[in-house]
C-alpha positions as CSV (number, residue, x, y, z in Angstrom):
1,M,0.0,-0.1,-0.1
2,H,1.2,3.4,-1.0
3,I,0.2,7.0,-0.7
4,T,1.5,9.9,-2.9
5,W,1.1,13.2,-1.4
6,T,1.0,15.8,-4.3
7,E,3.2,18.9,-4.3
8,Q,0.4,21.0,-3.1
9,A,-0.6,18.6,-0.1
10,Q,3.1,18.5,0.9
11,N,3.3,22.3,1.2
12,K,0.1,22.3,3.3
13,I,1.1,19.3,5.5
14,H,4.6,20.9,6.1
15,D,2.8,24.0,7.3
16,I,0.9,22.1,9.8
17,I,4.0,20.1,10.9
18,K,5.8,23.6,11.4
19,Q,3.1,24.6,13.7
20,H,2.9,21.3,15.7
21,P,6.3,19.4,15.3
22,N,5.2,16.7,17.6
23,G,2.3,15.3,15.7
24,H,1.6,12.6,13.0
25,F,-1.1,12.4,10.2
26,V,-3.8,9.5,10.7
27,L,-6.1,8.4,7.8
28,N,-9.4,7.3,9.4
29,Y,-12.4,5.5,8.1
30,D,-15.2,6.8,10.1
31,R,-18.3,4.4,9.8
32,E,-20.4,6.3,12.5
33,G,-23.9,7.1,11.3
34,C,-23.3,5.6,8.0
35,G,-25.3,2.3,8.4
36,C,-23.2,-0.6,6.8
37,S,-19.6,-1.1,7.9
38,D,-18.7,-0.7,4.1
39,D,-20.3,2.6,4.0
40,G,-17.9,5.0,5.6
41,I,-16.0,8.2,4.8
42,Y,-12.3,8.7,5.0
43,T,-11.0,11.5,7.2
44,L,-7.5,13.2,7.7
45,G,-6.3,13.8,11.2
46,F,-3.1,15.1,12.9
47,T,-2.5,14.2,16.4
48,D,0.2,13.7,18.9
49,E,-1.7,10.8,20.5
50,P,0.5,7.7,20.8
51,I,0.5,5.3,17.8
52,Q,-1.0,1.9,19.1
53,N,-3.0,-0.2,16.5
54,E,-2.1,2.0,13.7
55,V,0.2,0.8,10.6
56,Q,2.5,3.2,8.9
57,I,1.6,3.5,5.2
58,D,4.4,4.0,2.7
59,T,4.4,7.5,1.3
60,N,6.6,9.7,-0.9
61,S,7.0,12.1,1.9
62,V,5.6,12.5,5.5
63,P,4.3,9.2,7.1
64,I,0.6,8.6,7.5
65,Y,-1.0,6.0,9.7
66,V,-4.2,4.0,9.7
67,M,-5.8,1.7,11.9
68,S,-4.8,-1.9,10.9
69,Y,-8.3,-3.1,10.7
70,N,-9.2,-0.2,8.4
71,Q,-6.6,-1.1,5.7
72,V,-9.3,-3.3,3.9
73,Y,-11.2,-0.2,2.9
74,L,-8.0,1.2,1.1
75,D,-6.7,0.8,-2.2
76,N,-3.0,-0.3,-3.1
77,E,-2.1,3.1,-4.7
78,M,-3.6,6.3,-3.5
79,T,-3.0,9.9,-3.8
80,I,-3.9,12.7,-1.5
81,D,-4.0,16.3,-3.1
82,Y,-4.7,19.7,-1.6
83,D,-7.2,22.2,-3.2
84,E,-6.7,25.7,-2.1
85,K,-10.1,26.8,-3.3
86,T,-12.0,24.4,-0.9
87,K,-9.1,24.3,1.6
88,S,-9.6,20.6,1.7
89,F,-7.6,17.3,0.8
90,D,-8.7,15.0,-1.7
91,L,-8.0,11.2,-1.4
92,K,-8.3,9.3,-4.5
93,S,-7.1,6.2,-6.3
94,L,-7.2,5.1,-9.9
95,N,-10.4,3.1,-9.2
96,Q,-12.4,6.0,-7.1
97,I,-12.6,9.3,-5.4
98,M,-12.6,8.2,-1.9
99,N,-13.1,11.7,-0.3
100,Q,-12.9,14.8,-2.4
101,T,-13.3,17.3,0.6
102,M,-11.2,16.1,3.6
103,S,-10.4,18.6,6.2
104,C,-7.5,18.0,8.4
105,V,-8.6,17.6,11.9
106,I,-5.8,18.9,14.2
107,D,-6.1,17.2,17.7
108,I,-2.9,18.1,19.7
109,K,-2.9,17.6,23.4
110,S,0.7,18.4,24.2
111,K,1.4,22.1,25.2
112,A,4.9,21.5,24.0
113,S,4.0,21.7,20.4
114,N,1.9,24.9,20.8
């Protein structure tokens, strides 16, 4: 499994990292309120919470983590882009657009990174 961050996405994630150097990116598959377990939405998070059941996904830049049991919902080759107009990230593969308007939810608990 591999995720390619586009140049625009890399610029945005590096801005986030500059503000919060102790965090890491997490790709979540949120099924809450979606009904079936196959009906979910991908979300992007940035947190300083410890990595426990997460698996690191290979990328061309900054690492991204996903819960091990959510890997089944991901494609082998994916791209994360950033759209300056909508201020959101896009997650897509050759087969599908997984989420065209992902915001990055920043959840930093450590005061050291503020």
